[in-house]
C-alpha positions in Angstrom: -6.4 -3.4 13.8 -4.4 -1.2 16.1 -0.8 -0.3 16.9 0.7 2.4 19.1 0.5 4.9 16.2 -2.2 3.8 13.8 -5.6 2.2 13.5 -6.7 0.3 10.4 -10.4 0.4 10.3 -13.1 -0.5 7.7 -13.4 2.1 5.1 -16.6 4.3 5.3 -18.2 6.3 2.5 -16.8 9.6 3.7 -13.2 8.2 3.2 -13.7 8.3 -0.5 -13.1 12.1 -0.4 -9.6 11.4 1.0 -8.9 8.7 -1.6 -9.9 11.1 -4.4 -7.6 13.7 -3.0 -4.6 11.3 -2.6 -5.0 9.4 -5.8 -4.3 12.4 -8.0 -0.9 12.8 -6.5 2.0 11.6 -8.5 3.8 9.9 -5.6 0.6 7.8 -5.0 -0.1 7.0 -8.6 3.5 6.2 -9.6 3.4 2.6 -8.4 -0.3 1.8 -8.5 -2.6 1.0 -11.4 -4.5 4.3 -11.1 -5.6 5.8 -14.4 -4.9 9.5 -15.1 -8.7 10.0 -15.7 -9.7 8.5 -12.3 -12.0 10.8 -10.3 -14.2 11.0 -7.2 -17.1 9.3 -9.0 -14.9 6.4 -10.0 -13.7 5.9 -6.4 -17.2 6.0 -5.1 -18.4 3.5 -7.7 -15.5 1.2 -6.9 -16.1 1.6 -3.1 -19.8 0.6 -3.5 -19.0 -2.4 -5.8 -16.2 -3.7 -3.5 -18.4 -3.4 -0.4 -20.8 -6.0 -1.6 -18.1 -8.5 -2.6 -17.1 -11.1 0.0 -13.8 -11.6 -1.8 -12.7 -8.0 -1.2 -12.1 -5.8 1.8 -11.4 -2.0 2.1 -9.7 -0.3 5.0 -8.5 3.1 5.9 -5.2 3.8 7.8 -5.9 6.4 10.5 -3.4 8.2 12.7 -4.4 7.1 16.1 -3.7 10.2 18.2 -5.4 12.6 15.7 -8.1 10.2 14.4 -7.0 11.4 10.9 -7.1 9.2 7.8 -3.6 9.0 6.2 -3.8 6.0 3.9 -5.6 3.2 2.3 -5.6 -0.6 2.1 -7.5 -2.8 -0.3 -7.5 -6.6 0.1 -8.7 -8.9 -2.6 -8.8 -12.5 -3.8 -10.0 -13.5 -0.3 -10.2 -17.2 -0.7 -11.4 -19.0 2.4 -11.2 -22.4 0.6 -7.5 -22.2 0.0 -6.9 -19.8 2.9 -5.2 -17.1 0.8 -5.5 -13.3 0.5 -3.9 -10.6 -1.6 -2.8 -7.2 -0.3 -3.8 -5.5 -3.6 -3.3 -1.8 -2.7 -1.7 -0.1 0.3 -0.4 3.4 0.4 0.1 6.4 2.7 -1.7 9.2 0.9 -0.9 12.2 3.1 2.6 13.3 2.2 3.2 14.6 5.7 3.3 11.0 7.0 5.6 9.5 4.4 8.9 8.0 5.6 7.8 7.8 9.2 7.2 4.1 9.4 3.5 4.1 9.0 3.6 1.9 5.9 5.6 -0.8 7.7 3.4 -0.5 10.7 0.4 -1.0 8.5 1.9 -4.0 6.9 2.7 -5.6 10.2 -0.9 -5.1 11.4 -2.3 -6.5 8.1 -0.1 -9.6 8.4 -1.2 -10.2 12.0 -4.8 -9.8 10.9 -4.4 -12.1 7.9 -2.6 -14.9 9.7 -3.9 -14.7 13.3 -7.4 -13.4 12.9 -8.4 -14.7 9.5 -6.2 -17.9 9.7 -4.8 -17.5 6.2 -2.1 -19.8 5.0 -0.7 -17.4 2.3 -0.6 -13.7 1.8 0.4 -12.3 -1.6 1.1 -8.9 -3.0 2.8 -7.5 -6.1 4.7 -4.4 -7.0 6.1 -2.6 -10.0 9.7 -3.7 -10.8 11.1 -0.2 -10.2 9.5 0.2 -6.8 12.7 -0.6 -4.9 11.5 1.0 -1.6 8.5 -1.3 -1.4 10.5 -4.3 -2.5 13.0 -3.8 0.3 10.3 -3.4 2.9 8.5 -6.5 1.8 11.6 -8.6 1.8 12.5 -7.3 5.3 9.0 -8.3 6.4 9.6 -11.9 5.3 8.0 -12.0 1.8 9.7 -14.1 -0.9 9.6 -13.5 -4.7 7.6 -16.0 -6.7 8.1 -14.5 -10.1 7.3 -11.9 -12.7 3.7 -11.5 -13.9 4.2 -10.3 -17.4 1.9 -7.5 -18.6 -0.2 -8.0 -15.4 -1.1 -4.4 -14.9 -2.6 -1.9 -17.3 -2.4 1.8 -16.7 -3.2 4.6 -19.2 -3.4 2.0 -22.0 0.1 0.7 -21.3 0.9 -2.8 -19.9 3.4 -3.3 -17.0 5.1 -6.3 -15.4 4.6 -6.9 -11.7 6.8 -8.8 -9.3 4.7 -11.3 -7.3 5.6 -12.0 -3.7 4.2 -14.0 -0.9 4.6 -14.9 2.7 3.4 -18.2 4.2 1.9 -18.7 7.7 4.9 -20.8 8.9 7.3 -18.1 7.9 5.2 -15.4 9.6 5.1 -17.3 12.9 8.8 -18.0 12.6 9.6 -14.3 12.4 6.9 -12.7 14.5 6.3 -15.1 17.4 
């Protein structure tokens, strides 16, 4: 997946070092279910486990002109029977690249990949209720709210509600073609 500014490529083992660096930062952890105790070994174990699961995919967001990793994408619930997929985790991890449109650029590439390449009917994602910045971006991209998933996330032994959103193939092609 490639735009003028970024490339989203499959995650490689060496990317785990970046994830470990980014996922201890408060602005990354704030809206993700990342435990305070998470460390490099946890990230490597997770990477290896997900790599062998056909219902999951891991990608790294790379700044095109510098070939520098700046973020992470994790897709899950890949269901080829019902043509649905979930964007489970997406973030820009390098603070120097926040607020420059790389998150939106990444989402547009992911949607194109999900609908045009994979032929999905439905793409879902969720977010914490107080993540207003993400909510606004997702709505602007064409996602619709489906409801609140009560106590759907657990982080540091506390449960959190999540807002579930989706975009369907027809809506995607209406907006982007």
